[in-house]
Backbone bond lengths (Angstrom), bond angles and torsions (degrees), N, CA, C in turn:
res aa  C-N    CA-C-N  psi(-1)  N-CA   C-N-CA  omega(-1)  CA-C   N-CA-C  phi
1 D - - - 1.449 - - 1.517 107.79 -
2 G 1.322 116.37 113.13 1.455 121.58 -178.11 1.511 114.20 -72.86
3 G 1.310 117.29 -30.11 1.460 119.19 -177.81 1.519 111.14 70.85
4 R 1.312 115.99 -165.02 1.466 121.24 -177.26 1.525 111.44 -78.54
5 G 1.339 115.49 150.17 1.457 121.02 177.12 1.519 111.98 88.44
6 A 1.337 116.04 169.95 1.464 122.27 -179.98 1.521 109.64 -68.76
7 D 1.331 116.32 133.47 1.458 121.72 -177.32 1.515 110.69 -132.07
8 R 1.319 115.30 157.88 1.470 123.96 171.96 1.512 105.37 -121.41
9 I 1.346 116.74 111.61 1.457 121.49 -174.70 1.521 108.34 -117.88
10 T 1.330 116.37 128.25 1.454 121.92 -178.27 1.518 109.60 -127.26
11 G 1.328 115.83 128.35 1.457 120.98 175.67 1.516 110.37 -86.43
12 G 1.308 115.70 176.30 1.458 120.84 178.14 1.513 110.07 -113.16
13 N 1.322 116.21 -160.53 1.460 120.54 175.88 1.516 108.55 -74.44
14 G 1.314 116.86 148.08 1.459 121.03 -178.80 1.511 111.30 92.96
15 K 1.332 116.04 -165.87 1.457 121.74 -177.90 1.518 110.40 -76.73
16 D 1.334 116.34 133.14 1.460 121.95 177.45 1.520 109.26 -131.16
17 I 1.330 115.84 148.68 1.454 122.56 169.69 1.515 105.89 -117.99
18 L 1.338 116.58 113.52 1.452 121.83 -177.79 1.521 108.78 -109.47
19 V 1.331 116.19 126.59 1.461 122.26 -174.59 1.518 109.05 -119.74
20 A 1.337 116.28 113.19 1.467 121.84 179.56 1.523 108.61 -95.57
21 G 1.279 116.09 62.01 1.460 121.99 -178.49 1.503 109.33 179.04
22 T 1.316 116.24 -151.27 1.453 121.86 -177.18 1.515 109.77 -120.14
23 L 1.338 117.06 126.90 1.451 122.34 174.83 1.521 108.25 -74.39
24 L 1.344 115.75 127.19 1.458 121.10 -178.28 1.521 110.10 -114.70
25 D 1.342 115.88 145.08 1.461 120.37 175.65 1.528 109.47 -87.92
26 A 1.329 117.19 -173.04 1.466 121.60 -176.55 1.527 112.97 -62.55
27 S 1.338 117.93 -22.54 1.468 122.16 179.11 1.530 112.26 -92.62
28 N 1.345 117.43 8.78 1.470 123.86 -176.76 1.523 112.73 62.45
29 N 1.320 116.53 30.82 1.462 122.16 173.13 1.520 108.12 -101.86
30 E 1.331 116.54 150.00 1.463 119.66 177.22 1.518 109.07 -59.18
31 D 1.319 116.15 132.55 1.459 121.76 -175.71 1.519 109.56 -114.19
32 D 1.312 116.63 114.26 1.456 120.68 176.02 1.530 110.53 -126.83
33 M 1.340 116.25 22.01 1.461 119.96 178.99 1.519 109.39 -70.93
34 Y 1.315 116.40 131.69 1.455 122.34 -175.92 1.529 111.86 -54.18
35 A 1.318 117.87 -46.24 1.468 121.04 -177.35 1.534 111.14 -61.49
36 D 1.330 116.97 -37.82 1.462 120.06 179.35 1.525 111.19 -69.58
37 L 1.321 117.08 -39.44 1.467 120.21 177.97 1.527 110.73 -65.41
38 V 1.335 117.40 -37.49 1.467 121.15 176.94 1.529 110.03 -64.75
39 T 1.336 117.96 -38.89 1.466 121.66 176.62 1.520 110.42 -58.50
40 V 1.320 116.93 -45.18 1.462 121.07 178.63 1.534 110.21 -60.98
41 L 1.315 117.13 -45.61 1.465 120.22 -179.81 1.519 111.77 -63.60
42 N 1.339 117.42 -41.29 1.462 120.66 -177.10 1.523 112.95 -71.23
43 T 1.333 117.90 -30.21 1.464 119.74 179.34 1.528 111.59 -83.62
44 G 1.323 118.09 -23.41 1.457 121.79 179.81 1.517 113.74 86.40
45 F 1.315 117.21 1.10 1.464 122.71 176.49 1.522 107.23 -156.12
46 I 1.316 117.22 177.89 1.461 121.00 -179.04 1.531 108.04 -97.08
47 P 1.357 116.86 103.86 1.459 120.83 -175.89 1.526 112.34 -83.69
48 A 1.339 116.57 158.22 1.468 120.74 171.86 1.529 107.65 -61.67
49 P 1.296 119.96 142.60 1.452 128.80 14.29 1.533 113.48 -92.45
50 F 1.327 118.09 10.59 1.453 120.66 -178.89 1.524 110.75 -78.40
51 S 1.321 116.04 155.65 1.454 121.93 175.87 1.517 108.34 -148.54
52 V 1.332 115.97 174.07 1.453 121.28 179.59 1.523 108.66 -127.38
53 A 1.330 116.25 135.17 1.456 121.61 177.96 1.520 109.86 -109.44
54 N 1.325 116.96 135.19 1.458 122.45 175.66 1.527 108.86 -72.92
55 D 1.318 117.01 138.22 1.469 120.79 179.60 1.520 112.89 -95.28
56 S 1.335 118.38 1.51 1.471 125.13 178.79 1.519 114.27 63.75
57 S 1.319 117.89 15.03 1.462 122.80 172.74 1.523 108.03 -105.52
58 V 1.324 116.36 153.97 1.461 120.15 178.10 1.527 108.77 -81.91
59 D 1.329 115.74 117.08 1.456 122.20 177.96 1.520 108.88 -107.37
60 K 1.344 116.46 149.96 1.462 121.77 175.51 1.518 107.87 -113.49
61 L 1.342 115.79 129.18 1.454 121.49 -177.82 1.521 110.77 -125.43
62 T 1.322 116.58 138.30 1.457 123.47 175.46 1.520 107.64 -131.06
63 G 1.323 116.56 125.45 1.452 120.24 -174.84 1.516 114.99 -81.54
64 G 1.303 119.47 -37.44 1.460 120.72 -174.09 1.527 110.42 83.81
65 G 1.335 116.68 -160.96 1.457 121.41 -178.83 1.520 112.06 -74.98
66 G 1.310 116.95 158.17 1.456 121.72 177.86 1.520 112.58 90.76
67 V 1.319 115.72 -179.43 1.466 122.51 179.00 1.521 108.16 -86.86
68 D 1.325 116.25 120.19 1.458 121.75 -175.39 1.524 110.94 -114.06
69 T 1.321 115.58 144.79 1.455 122.71 176.68 1.518 108.13 -112.36
70 F 1.336 115.93 125.70 1.461 121.64 -177.84 1.522 110.40 -112.84
71 Y 1.310 116.83 130.72 1.458 124.18 168.04 1.519 105.04 -110.85
72 Y 1.342 116.46 105.97 1.455 120.02 -176.25 1.520 109.56 -153.34
73 H 1.329 116.03 166.09 1.455 120.78 -178.90 1.522 109.79 -92.47
74 Y 1.348 116.01 118.33 1.461 120.13 176.79 1.524 113.21 -135.03
75 L 1.334 118.35 -6.45 1.463 122.11 177.05 1.524 109.31 -126.40
76 G 1.322 117.56 140.03 1.459 119.95 175.56 1.518 112.57 114.01
77 L 1.333 114.98 -169.85 1.460 121.23 -171.26 1.530 114.88 -83.36
78 A 1.308 118.73 -30.80 1.469 120.69 -178.21 1.529 109.62 -65.96
79 P 1.338 117.89 158.96 1.470 120.12 178.15 1.533 111.13 -57.05
80 A 1.317 116.33 137.40 1.465 121.40 -178.63 1.522 111.04 -77.85
81 D 1.330 116.04 140.66 1.455 121.76 171.80 1.524 108.63 -75.31
82 I 1.326 116.98 163.98 1.465 122.34 -173.82 1.526 109.81 -118.09
83 I 1.334 115.57 128.90 1.463 121.61 172.58 1.525 106.40 -103.18
84 T 1.331 117.36 123.23 1.463 119.80 -174.51 1.521 113.50 -89.79
85 D 1.329 117.14 -9.41 1.463 120.42 172.62 1.526 106.88 -134.15
86 G 1.298 118.42 -176.07 1.462 120.28 -178.75 1.520 112.02 -70.12
87 W 1.325 116.17 149.98 1.462 120.53 175.32 1.520 108.77 -103.12
88 E 1.316 116.33 146.85 1.455 121.01 176.53 1.537 110.41 -100.46
89 I 1.318 116.18 -46.24 1.460 122.57 178.52 1.531 106.73 -131.93
90 R 1.337 116.70 133.13 1.461 117.89 -178.97 1.523 111.84 -141.98
91 F 1.327 114.56 150.40 1.450 123.36 176.67 1.515 107.85 -133.13
92 N 1.335 117.08 133.86 1.458 120.85 177.63 1.534 109.69 -83.05
93 I 1.335 115.32 136.15 1.474 119.71 175.57 1.503 109.54 -119.04
């Protein structure tokens, strides 16, 4: 979870979920509860009722080895985030 502002996020070997924004709970509040983050990791994507908000800053993401899932901004008017290697699975935020 990149949170607000410009971030540099790097995954490791294996499956990674990289989020260039803020993870939100069902009430649209920033969610950093450990149990919720584990749920996201175990499902392999961000399930409802969670969502991701774009912070409108340019973030740089690198997945590393393995199949990586990226939540980043690449379509629309706000500045696009940057993926420094190939993406396997991606979602626009």
